[in-house]
PDBQT receptor file of N, H, CA, C and O in Angstrom, charges set to zero:
ATOM      1  N   MET A   1      56.381  20.423  55.805  1.00  0.00    +0.000 N 
ATOM      2  CA  MET A   1      55.317  19.079  53.932  1.00  0.00    +0.000 C 
ATOM      3  C   MET A   1      55.377  17.828  54.930  1.00  0.00    +0.000 C 
ATOM      4  O   MET A   1      54.445  17.041  54.763  1.00  0.00    +0.000 OA
ATOM      5  N   MET A   2      56.082  17.568  55.703  1.00  0.00    +0.000 N 
ATOM      6  H   MET A   2      56.839  18.208  55.839  1.00  0.00    +0.000 HD
ATOM      7  CA  MET A   2      56.236  16.719  56.801  1.00  0.00    +0.000 C 
ATOM      8  C   MET A   2      55.722  16.180  56.823  1.00  0.00    +0.000 C 
ATOM      9  O   MET A   2      55.459  15.087  56.323  1.00  0.00    +0.000 OA
ATOM     10  N   ASP A   3      55.155  17.292  57.914  1.00  0.00    +0.000 N 
ATOM     11  H   ASP A   3      55.368  18.180  58.320  1.00  0.00    +0.000 HD
ATOM     12  CA  ASP A   3      53.814  17.263  58.691  1.00  0.00    +0.000 C 
ATOM     13  C   ASP A   3      52.492  16.998  58.168  1.00  0.00    +0.000 C 
ATOM     14  O   ASP A   3      51.826  16.131  58.735  1.00  0.00    +0.000 OA
ATOM     15  N   THR A   4      52.008  17.613  57.172  1.00  0.00    +0.000 N 
ATOM     16  H   THR A   4      52.548  18.317  56.711  1.00  0.00    +0.000 HD
ATOM     17  CA  THR A   4      50.716  17.586  56.952  1.00  0.00    +0.000 C 
ATOM     18  C   THR A   4      51.189  15.728  55.985  1.00  0.00    +0.000 C 
ATOM     19  O   THR A   4      50.385  14.801  55.895  1.00  0.00    +0.000 OA
ATOM     20  N   LEU A   5      52.225  15.711  55.587  1.00  0.00    +0.000 N 
ATOM     21  H   LEU A   5      52.879  16.464  55.661  1.00  0.00    +0.000 HD
ATOM     22  CA  LEU A   5      52.064  14.131  55.849  1.00  0.00    +0.000 C 
ATOM     23  C   LEU A   5      51.727  13.586  56.220  1.00  0.00    +0.000 C 
ATOM     24  O   LEU A   5      50.786  12.958  55.734  1.00  0.00    +0.000 OA
ATOM     25  N   GLU A   6      52.237  13.354  57.455  1.00  0.00    +0.000 N 
ATOM     26  H   GLU A   6      53.001  13.864  57.850  1.00  0.00    +0.000 HD
ATOM     27  CA  GLU A   6      52.752  12.661  58.328  1.00  0.00    +0.000 C 
ATOM     28  C   GLU A   6      50.500  12.860  58.904  1.00  0.00    +0.000 C 
ATOM     29  O   GLU A   6      49.920  11.989  59.552  1.00  0.00    +0.000 OA
ATOM     30  N   ALA A   7      49.941  13.932  58.491  1.00  0.00    +0.000 N 
ATOM     31  H   ALA A   7      50.412  14.640  57.965  1.00  0.00    +0.000 HD
ATOM     32  CA  ALA A   7      48.707  14.395  59.307  1.00  0.00    +0.000 C 
ATOM     33  C   ALA A   7      48.033  13.070  58.486  1.00  0.00    +0.000 C 
ATOM     34  O   ALA A   7      47.673  12.058  59.088  1.00  0.00    +0.000 OA
ATOM     35  N   ARG A   8      47.911  13.249  56.920  1.00  0.00    +0.000 N 
ATOM     36  H   ARG A   8      48.204  14.071  56.431  1.00  0.00    +0.000 HD
ATOM     37  CA  ARG A   8      47.502  12.801  55.822  1.00  0.00    +0.000 C 
ATOM     38  C   ARG A   8      46.785  11.057  56.519  1.00  0.00    +0.000 C 
ATOM     39  O   ARG A   8      45.787  10.372  56.741  1.00  0.00    +0.000 OA
ATOM     40  N   LYS A   9      48.644  11.200  56.592  1.00  0.00    +0.000 N 
ATOM     41  H   LYS A   9      49.455  11.757  56.411  1.00  0.00    +0.000 HD
ATOM     42  CA  LYS A   9      48.786   8.908  57.156  1.00  0.00    +0.000 C 
ATOM     43  C   LYS A   9      47.695   8.736  58.264  1.00  0.00    +0.000 C 
ATOM     44  O   LYS A   9      46.677   8.059  58.405  1.00  0.00    +0.000 OA
ATOM     45  N   ALA A  10      48.344   9.611  58.939  1.00  0.00    +0.000 N 
ATOM     46  H   ALA A  10      49.171  10.161  58.825  1.00  0.00    +0.000 HD
ATOM     47  CA  ALA A  10      47.241   9.534  60.977  1.00  0.00    +0.000 C 
ATOM     48  C   ALA A  10      45.990   9.085  60.332  1.00  0.00    +0.000 C 
ATOM     49  O   ALA A  10      45.452   8.006  60.578  1.00  0.00    +0.000 OA
ATOM     50  N   GLU A  11      45.358  10.364  59.117  1.00  0.00    +0.000 N 
ATOM     51  H   GLU A  11      45.796  11.241  58.918  1.00  0.00    +0.000 HD
ATOM     52  CA  GLU A  11      44.229   9.835  59.145  1.00  0.00    +0.000 C 
ATOM     53  C   GLU A  11      43.372   9.095  57.565  1.00  0.00    +0.000 C 
ATOM     54  O   GLU A  11      42.272   9.186  57.018  1.00  0.00    +0.000 OA
ATOM     55  N   LEU A  12      44.581   8.427  57.357  1.00  0.00    +0.000 N 
ATOM     56  H   LEU A  12      45.474   8.354  57.801  1.00  0.00    +0.000 HD
ATOM     57  CA  LEU A  12      43.951   7.926  56.874  1.00  0.00    +0.000 C 
ATOM     58  C   LEU A  12      44.170   6.732  56.344  1.00  0.00    +0.000 C 
ATOM     59  O   LEU A  12      43.918   6.316  55.213  1.00  0.00    +0.000 OA
ATOM     60  N   VAL A  13      44.877   5.986  57.663  1.00  0.00    +0.000 N 
ATOM     61  H   VAL A  13      45.081   6.323  58.582  1.00  0.00    +0.000 HD
ATOM     62  CA  VAL A  13      45.150   4.226  58.642  1.00  0.00    +0.000 C 
ATOM     63  C   VAL A  13      43.726   4.446  59.895  1.00  0.00    +0.000 C 
ATOM     64  O   VAL A  13      43.099   3.530  60.427  1.00  0.00    +0.000 OA
ATOM     65  N   THR A  14      43.514   6.034  60.112  1.00  0.00    +0.000 N 
ATOM     66  H   THR A  14      44.023   6.778  59.679  1.00  0.00    +0.000 HD
ATOM     67  CA  THR A  14      41.756   5.995  61.297  1.00  0.00    +0.000 C 
ATOM     68  C   THR A  14      40.997   5.332  59.953  1.00  0.00    +0.000 C 
ATOM     69  O   THR A  14      40.631   4.183  60.198  1.00  0.00    +0.000 OA
ATOM     70  N   LEU A  15      40.754   5.667  58.934  1.00  0.00    +0.000 N 
ATOM     71  H   LEU A  15      41.052   6.600  58.736  1.00  0.00    +0.000 HD
ATOM     72  CA  LEU A  15      39.431   5.632  57.997  1.00  0.00    +0.000 C 
ATOM     73  C   LEU A  15      39.826   4.105  57.394  1.00  0.00    +0.000 C 
ATOM     74  O   LEU A  15      38.976   3.226  57.251  1.00  0.00    +0.000 OA
ATOM     75  N   LEU A  16      41.175   3.943  57.081  1.00  0.00    +0.000 N 
ATOM     76  H   LEU A  16      41.865   4.657  57.197  1.00  0.00    +0.000 HD
ATOM     77  CA  LEU A  16      41.455   2.877  57.221  1.00  0.00    +0.000 C 
ATOM     78  C   LEU A  16      41.099   1.239  58.268  1.00  0.00    +0.000 C 
ATOM     79  O   LEU A  16      40.779   0.167  57.754  1.00  0.00    +0.000 OA
ATOM     80  N   SER A  17      41.205   1.386  59.174  1.00  0.00    +0.000 N 
ATOM     81  H   SER A  17      41.465   2.257  59.592  1.00  0.00    +0.000 HD
ATOM     82  CA  SER A  17      41.121   0.921  60.486  1.00  0.00    +0.000 C 
ATOM     83  C   SER A  17      39.552   0.729  60.775  1.00  0.00    +0.000 C 
ATOM     84  O   SER A  17      39.218  -0.021  61.692  1.00  0.00    +0.000 OA
ATOM     85  N   ASP A  18      38.322   1.575  59.798  1.00  0.00    +0.000 N 
ATOM     86  H   ASP A  18      38.593   2.185  59.053  1.00  0.00    +0.000 HD
ATOM     87  CA  ASP A  18      37.097   2.054  60.565  1.00  0.00    +0.000 C 
ATOM     88  C   ASP A  18      36.923   0.669  59.599  1.00  0.00    +0.000 C 
ATOM     89  O   ASP A  18      37.223  -0.230  60.385  1.00  0.00    +0.000 OA
ATOM     90  N   VAL A  19      36.562  -0.026  58.175  1.00  0.00    +0.000 N 
ATOM     91  H   VAL A  19      36.318   0.704  57.537  1.00  0.00    +0.000 HD
ATOM     92  CA  VAL A  19      36.651  -0.597  57.614  1.00  0.00    +0.000 C 
ATOM     93  C   VAL A  19      36.495  -2.056  57.423  1.00  0.00    +0.000 C 
ATOM     94  O   VAL A  19      37.455  -2.643  56.924  1.00  0.00    +0.000 OA
ATOM     95  N   PRO A  20      35.017  -3.010  57.865  1.00  0.00    +0.000 N 
ATOM     96  CA  PRO A  20      35.343  -3.662  57.849  1.00  0.00    +0.000 C 
ATOM     97  C   PRO A  20      36.045  -5.300  56.977  1.00  0.00    +0.000 C 
ATOM     98  O   PRO A  20      36.225  -5.657  55.813  1.00  0.00    +0.000 OA
ATOM     99  N   ASP A  21      36.206  -5.755  58.025  1.00  0.00    +0.000 N 
ATOM    100  H   ASP A  21      36.060  -5.465  58.971  1.00  0.00    +0.000 HD
ATOM    101  CA  ASP A  21      37.265  -7.321  57.311  1.00  0.00    +0.000 C 
ATOM    102  C   ASP A  21      36.270  -8.252  55.970  1.00  0.00    +0.000 C 
ATOM    103  O   ASP A  21      36.549  -9.113  55.135  1.00  0.00    +0.000 OA
ATOM    104  N   ASP A  22      35.004  -7.481  56.375  1.00  0.00    +0.000 N 
ATOM    105  H   ASP A  22      34.777  -6.782  57.053  1.00  0.00    +0.000 HD
ATOM    106  CA  ASP A  22      34.038  -8.803  55.439  1.00  0.00    +0.000 C 
ATOM    107  C   ASP A  22      33.655  -8.959  54.530  1.00  0.00    +0.000 C 
ATOM    108  O   ASP A  22      33.224 -10.040  54.128  1.00  0.00    +0.000 OA
ATOM    109  N   VAL A  23      33.698  -7.634  53.739  1.00  0.00    +0.000 N 
ATOM    110  H   VAL A  23      34.048  -6.756  54.065  1.00  0.00    +0.000 HD
ATOM    111  CA  VAL A  23      32.683  -7.155  52.594  1.00  0.00    +0.000 C 
ATOM    112  C   VAL A  23      32.868  -7.406  51.904  1.00  0.00    +0.000 C 
ATOM    113  O   VAL A  23      34.019  -7.205  51.517  1.00  0.00    +0.000 OA
ATOM    114  N   PRO A  24      32.042  -8.012  51.154  1.00  0.00    +0.000 N 
ATOM    115  CA  PRO A  24      32.227  -8.523  49.797  1.00  0.00    +0.000 C 
ATOM    116  C   PRO A  24      32.109  -8.320  48.679  1.00  0.00    +0.000 C 
ATOM    117  O   PRO A  24      31.146  -7.687  48.245  1.00  0.00    +0.000 OA
ATOM    118  N   ASP A  25      33.024  -8.787  47.942  1.00  0.00    +0.000 N 
ATOM    119  H   ASP A  25      33.806  -9.302  48.294  1.00  0.00    +0.000 HD
ATOM    120  CA  ASP A  25      33.289  -7.982  46.418  1.00  0.00    +0.000 C 
ATOM    121  C   ASP A  25      33.080  -7.476  45.631  1.00  0.00    +0.000 C 
ATOM    122  O   ASP A  25      33.572  -6.671  44.841  1.00  0.00    +0.000 OA
ATOM    123  N   LEU A  26      31.573  -8.391  45.997  1.00  0.00    +0.000 N 
ATOM    124  H   LEU A  26      31.173  -9.045  46.639  1.00  0.00    +0.000 HD
ATOM    125  CA  LEU A  26      30.610  -8.655  45.181  1.00  0.00    +0.000 C 
ATOM    126  C   LEU A  26      29.219  -8.191  45.452  1.00  0.00    +0.000 C 
ATOM    127  O   LEU A  26      28.669  -8.178  46.553  1.00  0.00    +0.000 OA
ATOM    128  N   LEU A  27      28.724  -7.815  44.314  1.00  0.00    +0.000 N 
ATOM    129  H   LEU A  27      29.171  -7.827  43.420  1.00  0.00    +0.000 HD
ATOM    130  CA  LEU A  27      26.869  -8.440  45.085  1.00  0.00    +0.000 C 
ATOM    131  C   LEU A  27      26.115  -9.243  45.669  1.00  0.00    +0.000 C 
ATOM    132  O   LEU A  27      26.069 -10.123  44.809  1.00  0.00    +0.000 OA
ATOM    133  N   PRO A  28      25.249  -9.739  46.803  1.00  0.00    +0.000 N 
ATOM    134  CA  PRO A  28      25.242 -11.521  46.899  1.00  0.00    +0.000 C 
ATOM    135  C   PRO A  28      24.586 -11.508  45.128  1.00  0.00    +0.000 C 
ATOM    136  O   PRO A  28      25.212 -12.080  44.236  1.00  0.00    +0.000 OA
ATOM    137  N   SER A  29      23.168 -10.713  44.844  1.00  0.00    +0.000 N 
ATOM    138  H   SER A  29      22.659 -10.248  45.569  1.00  0.00    +0.000 HD
ATOM    139  CA  SER A  29      22.967 -11.569  44.351  1.00  0.00    +0.000 C 
ATOM    140  C   SER A  29      24.018 -11.282  42.521  1.00  0.00    +0.000 C 
ATOM    141  O   SER A  29      23.637 -10.975  41.392  1.00  0.00    +0.000 OA
ATOM    142  N   ALA A  30      24.897 -11.482  42.906  1.00  0.00    +0.000 N 
ATOM    143  H   ALA A  30      25.207 -11.732  43.823  1.00  0.00    +0.000 HD
ATOM    144  CA  ALA A  30      26.290 -11.308  40.998  1.00  0.00    +0.000 C 
ATOM    145  C   ALA A  30      25.558 -12.331  41.083  1.00  0.00    +0.000 C 
ATOM    146  O   ALA A  30      24.340 -12.155  41.056  1.00  0.00    +0.000 OA
ATOM    147  N   SER A  31      26.025 -13.503  41.194  1.00  0.00    +0.000 N 
ATOM    148  H   SER A  31      27.015 -13.645  41.216  1.00  0.00    +0.000 HD
ATOM    149  CA  SER A  31      26.253 -14.857  41.148  1.00  0.00    +0.000 C 
ATOM    150  C   SER A  31      24.401 -15.277  40.051  1.00  0.00    +0.000 C 
ATOM    151  O   SER A  31      24.375 -15.731  38.907  1.00  0.00    +0.000 OA
ATOM    152  N   ALA A  32      23.468 -15.013  40.701  1.00  0.00    +0.000 N 
ATOM    153  H   ALA A  32      23.489 -14.644  41.630  1.00  0.00    +0.000 HD
ATOM    154  CA  ALA A  32      22.290 -14.965  40.262  1.00  0.00    +0.000 C 
ATOM    155  C   ALA A  32      22.652 -14.283  38.898  1.00  0.00    +0.000 C 
ATOM    156  O   ALA A  32      23.251 -14.741  37.925  1.00  0.00    +0.000 OA
ATOM    157  N   ILE A  33      22.061 -12.952  39.142  1.00  0.00    +0.000 N 
ATOM    158  H   ILE A  33      21.574 -12.580  39.932  1.00  0.00    +0.000 HD
ATOM    159  CA  ILE A  33      22.699 -12.988  38.159  1.00  0.00    +0.000 C 
ATOM    160  C   ILE A  33      23.120 -12.791  36.402  1.00  0.00    +0.000 C 
ATOM    161  O   ILE A  33      22.650 -12.351  35.353  1.00  0.00    +0.000 OA
ATOM    162  N   TYR A  34      24.434 -13.512  37.000  1.00  0.00    +0.000 N 
ATOM    163  H   TYR A  34      24.816 -13.870  37.852  1.00  0.00    +0.000 HD
ATOM    164  CA  TYR A  34      25.467 -14.137  35.606  1.00  0.00    +0.000 C 
ATOM    165  C   TYR A  34      24.760 -15.226  35.581  1.00  0.00    +0.000 C 
ATOM    166  O   TYR A  34      24.504 -15.328  34.381  1.00  0.00    +0.000 OA
ATOM    167  N   ALA A  35      24.185 -16.268  36.199  1.00  0.00    +0.000 N 
ATOM    168  H   ALA A  35      24.393 -16.185  37.174  1.00  0.00    +0.000 HD
ATOM    169  CA  ALA A  35      23.104 -17.192  35.942  1.00  0.00    +0.000 C 
ATOM    170  C   ALA A  35      22.172 -17.072  35.657  1.00  0.00    +0.000 C 
ATOM    171  O   ALA A  35      21.570 -18.132  35.825  1.00  0.00    +0.000 OA
ATOM    172  N   ARG A  36      21.221 -15.910  35.043  1.00  0.00    +0.000 N 
ATOM    173  H   ARG A  36      21.710 -15.048  34.907  1.00  0.00    +0.000 HD
ATOM    174  CA  ARG A  36      20.081 -15.491  34.410  1.00  0.00    +0.000 C 
ATOM    175  C   ARG A  36      21.436 -15.713  33.208  1.00  0.00    +0.000 C 
ATOM    176  O   ARG A  36      21.923 -16.640  32.561  1.00  0.00    +0.000 OA
ATOM    177  N   LYS A  37      21.720 -13.806  33.454  1.00  0.00    +0.000 N 
ATOM    178  H   LYS A  37      21.325 -13.053  33.980  1.00  0.00    +0.000 HD
ATOM    179  CA  LYS A  37      22.245 -13.720  31.363  1.00  0.00    +0.000 C 
ATOM    180  C   LYS A  37      22.805 -14.481  30.898  1.00  0.00    +0.000 C 
ATOM    181  O   LYS A  37      22.610 -14.589  29.687  1.00  0.00    +0.000 OA
ATOM    182  N   VAL A  38      23.852 -15.487  31.569  1.00  0.00    +0.000 N 
ATOM    183  H   VAL A  38      24.010 -15.399  32.552  1.00  0.00    +0.000 HD
ATOM    184  CA  VAL A  38      24.050 -17.056  30.445  1.00  0.00    +0.000 C 
ATOM    185  C   VAL A  38      23.423 -17.543  30.504  1.00  0.00    +0.000 C 
ATOM    186  O   VAL A  38      23.673 -18.358  29.616  1.00  0.00    +0.000 OA
ATOM    187  N   GLY A  39      22.654 -17.792  30.875  1.00  0.00    +0.000 N 
ATOM    188  H   GLY A  39      22.451 -17.130  31.597  1.00  0.00    +0.000 HD
ATOM    189  CA  GLY A  39      21.091 -18.851  30.331  1.00  0.00    +0.000 C 
ATOM    190  C   GLY A  39      20.100 -18.133  29.317  1.00  0.00    +0.000 C 
ATOM    191  O   GLY A  39      19.444 -18.887  28.597  1.00  0.00    +0.000 OA
ATOM    192  N   ARG A  40      19.869 -16.431  29.143  1.00  0.00    +0.000 N 
ATOM    193  H   ARG A  40      20.401 -15.819  29.727  1.00  0.00    +0.000 HD
ATOM    194  CA  ARG A  40      19.552 -16.074  28.364  1.00  0.00    +0.000 C 
ATOM    195  C   ARG A  40      20.206 -16.110  26.629  1.00  0.00    +0.000 C 
ATOM    196  O   ARG A  40      19.602 -16.151  25.557  1.00  0.00    +0.000 OA
ATOM    197  N   LEU A  41      21.914 -16.069  26.999  1.00  0.00    +0.000 N 
ATOM    198  H   LEU A  41      22.405 -16.036  27.869  1.00  0.00    +0.000 HD
ATOM    199  CA  LEU A  41      23.067 -15.684  26.285  1.00  0.00    +0.000 C 
ATOM    200  C   LEU A  41      22.612 -17.169  25.422  1.00  0.00    +0.000 C 
ATOM    201  O   LEU A  41      22.406 -17.242  24.211  1.00  0.00    +0.000 OA
ATOM    202  N   THR A  42      22.536 -18.168  26.309  1.00  0.00    +0.000 N 
ATOM    203  H   THR A  42      22.703 -18.109  27.293  1.00  0.00    +0.000 HD
ATOM    204  CA  THR A  42      22.731 -19.447  25.614  1.00  0.00    +0.000 C 
ATOM    205  C   THR A  42      21.540 -20.069  24.876  1.00  0.00    +0.000 C 
ATOM    206  O   THR A  42      22.014 -20.718  23.943  1.00  0.00    +0.000 OA
ATOM    207  N   ASP A  43      20.015 -20.171  24.882  1.00  0.00    +0.000 N 
ATOM    208  H   ASP A  43      19.630 -19.644  25.640  1.00  0.00    +0.000 HD
ATOM    209  CA  ASP A  43      18.855 -19.068  24.564  1.00  0.00    +0.000 C 
ATOM    210  C   ASP A  43      19.204 -18.688  23.446  1.00  0.00    +0.000 C 
ATOM    211  O   ASP A  43      18.870 -19.330  22.450  1.00  0.00    +0.000 OA
ATOM    212  N   ALA A  44      19.997 -17.494  23.356  1.00  0.00    +0.000 N 
ATOM    213  H   ALA A  44      20.268 -16.973  24.165  1.00  0.00    +0.000 HD
ATOM    214  CA  ALA A  44      19.595 -16.828  22.476  1.00  0.00    +0.000 C 
ATOM    215  C   ALA A  44      20.455 -17.803  21.163  1.00  0.00    +0.000 C 
ATOM    216  O   ALA A  44      19.827 -18.041  20.130  1.00  0.00    +0.000 OA
ATOM    217  N   LEU A  45      21.873 -18.305  21.319  1.00  0.00    +0.000 N 
ATOM    218  H   LEU A  45      22.383 -18.112  22.158  1.00  0.00    +0.000 HD
ATOM    219  CA  LEU A  45      22.528 -18.728  21.115  1.00  0.00    +0.000 C 
ATOM    220  C   LEU A  45      22.233 -19.624  20.226  1.00  0.00    +0.000 C 
ATOM    221  O   LEU A  45      22.650 -19.833  19.087  1.00  0.00    +0.000 OA
ATOM    222  N   ASN A  46      20.966 -20.452  21.313  1.00  0.00    +0.000 N 
ATOM    223  H   ASN A  46      20.628 -20.282  22.238  1.00  0.00    +0.000 HD
ATOM    224  CA  ASN A  46      20.570 -21.958  20.471  1.00  0.00    +0.000 C 
ATOM    225  C   ASN A  46      19.849 -22.032  19.534  1.00  0.00    +0.000 C 
ATOM    226  O   ASN A  46      19.728 -22.926  18.695  1.00  0.00    +0.000 OA
ATOM    227  N   GLY A  47      19.312 -21.021  19.660  1.00  0.00    +0.000 N 
ATOM    228  H   GLY A  47      19.411 -20.295  20.341  1.00  0.00    +0.000 HD
ATOM    229  CA  GLY A  47      17.668 -20.425  19.120  1.00  0.00    +0.000 C 
ATOM    230  C   GLY A  47      18.254 -20.483  17.667  1.00  0.00    +0.000 C 
ATOM    231  O   GLY A  47      17.934 -21.308  16.811  1.00  0.00    +0.000 OA
ATOM    232  N   ALA A  48      19.355 -19.257  17.504  1.00  0.00    +0.000 N 
ATOM    233  H   ALA A  48      19.615 -18.587  18.199  1.00  0.00    +0.000 HD
ATOM    234  CA  ALA A  48      20.540 -18.592  16.673  1.00  0.00    +0.000 C 
ATOM    235  C   ALA A  48      20.300 -19.918  15.613  1.00  0.00    +0.000 C 
ATOM    236  O   ALA A  48      20.161 -19.581  14.437  1.00  0.00    +0.000 OA
ATOM    237  N   GLN A  49      20.227 -21.568  15.928  1.00  0.00    +0.000 N 
ATOM    238  H   GLN A  49      20.340 -21.842  16.883  1.00  0.00    +0.000 HD
ATOM    239  CA  GLN A  49      20.336 -22.299  15.386  1.00  0.00    +0.000 C 
ATOM    240  C   GLN A  49      20.174 -23.181  14.198  1.00  0.00    +0.000 C 
ATOM    241  O   GLN A  49      20.703 -23.824  13.291  1.00  0.00    +0.000 OA
ATOM    242  N   THR A  50      18.812 -22.682  14.960  1.00  0.00    +0.000 N 
ATOM    243  H   THR A  50      18.383 -22.160  15.697  1.00  0.00    +0.000 HD
ATOM    244  CA  THR A  50      17.290 -23.657  14.330  1.00  0.00    +0.000 C 
ATOM    245  C   THR A  50      17.209 -23.041  12.848  1.00  0.00    +0.000 C 
ATOM    246  O   THR A  50      16.330 -23.414  12.071  1.00  0.00    +0.000 OA
TER     247      THR A  50
């Protein structure tokens, strides 16, 4: 059992070492999408008051 766990740990360490450190958490276009959606929401809310 312990040998299996140690082998799995070594496999996971190898996999994690191949991951680049500078991977963004969000899509590069996420801020533009968010801004567009907030703008639409603002327009919708302002239009409802007239």
